[in-house]
Structure formats: C-alpha cells, structure tokens
N, C-alpha and C positions, 0 to 999 in steps of 0.2 A: 504493500500500500504506500510505502514511503519511497519507492524506487522512481526511476525516470517516468515521466508522463508524456504521452503524445501531445502534440500541439501546445507545448508548454507556454509559448509566447503568443498564443492565438489572441485575436481581438476580444473574444468572449472572456477568456481568463483575465486579460488585462482590465477589462471593465469590471468584472466581479471583484478583482483584487483592489481596485480603486474604491469601489463601494464599501468593501470591508474596512479599508483604511479610514474612510469618513466615519463609519460606525465606531471604529476603535477610538477615534478622537473624542467622540461624545462619551463613550463608556469610561474612558480613562479619567475624565474630569469628575465623575460621580463620587468616588470614595472620599476625596478631600472635601468636597462640598458637604456631603452627608455628615462626615465627622465634625466639621466646623459647626453645622447647624444643630447637631445634637449636643455639642458642648456649650455653644452660645445660643440660648433660647430665643431665636429670632422669629418666633411664631407669628408675630404680626405681619412680617414681610413674606414669610415662607409658610403658608398654610396648606400647601399642596398635600393631597391625600396620602400619597406614598410616604412622604416625609413624616406626616402626623402618625401614621400607623407604625412606621419604623421606630419612631421615638416612643410611642405607646408600648410596643412590645419590649423594648429595652428597659423601660421603667417597670413593666410588669415582671420581667425576669428578676430585676433587682429587688423588687418588693417581695417576691417569693423567697429569695435567698436571705434577705434581711429577717423575714419572719422565721424561717427555718433556723437561722443563727440565734434567735432569741431576742432580736431587736424589735420589740413591739408585740402586740397581740392582735389576733383577728378581730375585725377585718382590716386593721390599719397597722402598717409598719412605721417605725421611727423615720421621719423624713430625712434626717441627716444621714442615717445609715443607708437609706435608699440611694441618696445622692452619691455617697462614697462608693456604693456597689456599682452604680451606673458608670462612674469614672473608671473602676477596675474592669468592667465588662467591655467598655469601648476599646480598650487596648488589646483585646483578644483577637489575634489574626483570624479573619474569616467570619467572625460572628456578625459584624455589621453587614457584610455582604449577604449572609444567610437571612437575616431579618429583612433586608431590602428585597431579597428574592421572594420571601413570603408576602410582602406588601404588593409586589408586582403581580404575584399569582392572584391575590384577591382582587386587584384592580382589573385584571383581564377577566376574571370570573364574573365580576359585576357587570362589565361591559358586554359580555356575551349573553348574560341573562337579560339585559335590557334590549340588546340588538336582535338576538335569535330566540329569546324565550328559553334559553338553556338553563335548566335547574342547576343551582350550584352544588347540590348534594347528589341528586339522582339523574345522571345522564342516561340517554337511551341505552348505551352499551352496559353500564352498570346495572340498569334495570333488567336487561336480558340475562346478565350473569347471575344476579340474585335469583332469578327464576330457573336457573340451569338445572337439568336433570341430574347432573353430577353433584353429589352432596358436598364434596370437597371444594369445588368451584363456588357453589352457592354459599357455603359457609364463609369462605374467604371474602366473597363480595359483600356479604352482610356485615362482617367485621370492619371492612374498609368503609362501608356506607356509614356506620356509626361513627367512625373516626372522622370522616369528612363532615358529618353533621356537627361534631365538636369543633372542627376547624372553622366552619362557617360562624358558629356561635361566638367563638373566641375572637375572630376578626371583627365581628360587629362591635365587640367591646374593646378592640385594640389590645388584645392579650395573646399570650403564648405560654403554654405550660412548659416547664423545664424538660419534662419527659418527652417532648416533641423534638428536641434538638438531636442532631446526629451524634454518634459516639465521640468523634474527634473533638467536637466543640464542648461536649460534657467534660471530657478529660482536660481540655484547656481551661474551662471554667473552674474546675476544682483546684487547678494550680494558681488561679488568679485571685481567688476570693479570700486568701489567708488573712488579710488585714481586717476584713469585716466578719470573718468566721474563725476567730482566734481559738475557740474551744472545739472547732471541727464539727459542730452540731449539724450545720447545713450540709457539709460534705457527706457525713454519714447518712443523712436522710436521702440525699440524692442518689448515693450509691445503692442504698437498700431498696429504693423504689423504681430505679431506672430499668426499663425493659425495651430495648430497641425494637424487638419483634412486635410489640404491641403498639408502637407509635404509628401515626398515620403514614409516614414515609416508608416504614418497614412493611406495613400492610399493603400499600400501593405497589411496592416492589414485588412482594410475594404474588399479588394478583396478576401483575403484568407478566412475570416470568412463568406463572402457572398456565397462562393462555397459550404458550408456545407460539407456533406460527400464526395462530389466530390473533395475536397481539397487534397485527397490522391494522386491525379495525380500530384500535385505540389511537392511531395516528391520524385521526380526523377529529378536529376540535369539536365540531358540531355533534359528533356521535359519541366520542369517548369522554368529553368534558376536559377541562383544563388540567385538573390534577392527574388523571390517568394519562393524558396526552404527554405531559411534561415528563412523567416517570418513564413511560414507554420509549419516548424519544431518547432520553438519557441512556437507557439500556441499549437501544438499537445502535446508537452512535458511539457508545462507550465514552460518554461525556458526563460531567457533573450535572445533576438535575437543576441546581441553581443557575448554572450557566445557560441551560436550555430556557429557563424562564426569562433571563435577561435578554435572550434573543427574540423574545416575544414582545418586546417593547417597541413603541413607535420609533421609526428610523432604523430599525435593525432587520428589515425584511430580507436583505441579502444574506445576512448571517443565518437567519432562520431557514431560508430556502436552501442554503448549502447544507445545513445540518439535516434537514429532511431528505435532501438528495443523497447525502451520505448514508442515511438510513434505508435507501433504496426506493423512495417514493417517486412516482411518475410526476412529470411537470404539472399535469392537470390537477392532481391531488394537492400538490404543493400550492398551486394557485388558489384552490378552494380554501385552504387554511389561511392564506394571506388575506383573502377577501373576508373571511370570518373576523379576522382581527382588525382589518382596516378596509371598509367598503371603498371600492374604486381602485384598490391596489391590484397590481398585476405581478406575475412572476418576473424576477430579474432577467435582464437581457441574456438570452442564450442558455438558460438553466437546463433546458431539455437536452442540449448537446454536451453537457458535463456528466461524466461518469461518476458513480458513487465514490470511486477511489480518488478521482480528481477533486471532488467536493471536499472529501476528508483532508486531502493534502492542502487545499487552499485555506481551510480553517486552521490547520496546524501551523501554517507559516504566517498567519496573521500576527502582527506584533503584539496585539493584545488578544491572545488566544482565549477561547471559551474556557479551557481548563484553568489557565492561570488566573483569569478573571474571578472565577468562583473560588479558587483555592486561597486567594489572599489579596489580589489587587483590589477587590471590592470591599475589603475590610480594613 
C-alpha cells in the first residue's frame, strides 16, 4: 500500500493533495484556539456550540474527579478543586482532541436529525440489527442502543462520564490528577469501575466488527447513523475514530472522501455521504479515478495526517 503508485503526479492527485493541504491549515489552527478559549473564558465572544460542549465536558470530567477525590459532596463539587482539575486535564495529550471529536459527533448528529429526520439513537441499520434473528447480533445492538441513548442524554446536558473515555486517556488521566487526588481516592474509584467493553465506543466497535462484510451498510450516514458510521469507517480505514469525525466537519470533504475511498466505497456512495453532510456538495474532483491504495497513500502523506491529528495534534 505504501509502494510506488501509478500516475503519481497526475492532475487528479495534485488537486486532491492541494485540497488536503487547505484542510490541514484549518485543522492545524484548532488545538491552540481551543486550548486558549478553555483556559481564558471568552464565552461572550466565542459561544459556538462545539466550543461550549467541549468546555462543558471538560468541566464535567473535572467535577466527577473532584467528587471522587472527596472535594465536595453530591450534587456539587468544590469549585476551586474543579478548576484545579480542569487545569490538570487540559495538559493531557489527546484529551482535548477527544472531547472536541465528541462535540463534533453531536453537532453532525443534530444536523442530520434536522436535515434527514435521522434519529440520533435508532438509525435504520441499528433498528434492523436489534430485530436480527441472530441473538448475539440482536443483543449487541440492544446494548449499543442503550449506550447511544446515554450519549444523547449526556450531550444534551454537556456531560461525559469518565467511563466513556478510551483506555489510553484513562491511564493518562490517572497520572495527571495527583495534585487534586492526593489520597488516591478518585484513582481507585476509576480503576475499580472502568470497563472499556461496556463503554459506548467499545460496544460500537464490537457491533461493527461483528457484522463482518455486512458492515459496509454502516458506511452510509443516512442508514447507519453517525456513531456507527464513524466507528465502521475507522475500522475499515485503520484510522482513529476521532480522526474520522474530524473529517466530517465543514471544509474537510476531500479528507472524508479519501478516507471513504480508502475504505473501498464507490464514488456514488461517497457523494451520497457528502450530500448528507452538506447539501449541494459534490464528490472531489477525480475521486472515482483514485484507487483505495492511492487514497490511503494521499492521506498518509498529508502533513497533518488523520492519525497524528487524533493522537495528539488536536490536544
């Protein structure tokens, strides 16, 4: 996949590469701006929904840790401890990017509900899987459905349970909260209750992999829904899920089209997904003439690659 490619300097690849570079420039500016806005509460000037949700989730994580550490009692944690915890969390590589990706996922989910009537919990594909004659598939779909319902409820309240974080961020968090968790109470609680397999992301991954070749059906936003679409694309392209969500933002159509092409989708299906996200949008120039291998190579050589963006450039 990484070897020489035919027509390496073709007009199509040049145009796609240039479009990726423009998208890189936009994405590269996001982390510093987000970090600044979260540290300096410029809410009056920057009330954009994604920023508000990212800030809300960061504060909610800090509140949960402060309470678990014994700083306050339900329903309120000590404000000073929450602020100290937020400052510790902001420095964790990748955490801010992950929360940003969650906010982007919710923004896209809301947009598709308004535009297509797509239920944020029960997409047509998930509904079919819940009713599957195979008890294992139906059970996995039901567990994922319950987790997705919790995700929707949490995002409406701008919250995120600690148990929904991926393992690498849990590990980094436990190493970062020592100053606010000096007795180790929060760390012990988190370790005792964390179960990756029961998290929404774990359940989505299990459902997507369990579908086997049938998972191609999830690579339609209007059929699979945003949550399953992002997870399935990440698995199909061997990319971080957060990075796939960033590719679904406005102005990143080329990046998303290349990722879907790398997953083996036809140009017509790629265009359907782009139109679902942005009415009037078309597939990038020449995408039908790009092989999945070429698409993967173009993404990999992007200065701000999807993998690097999710792993830390966004945090």
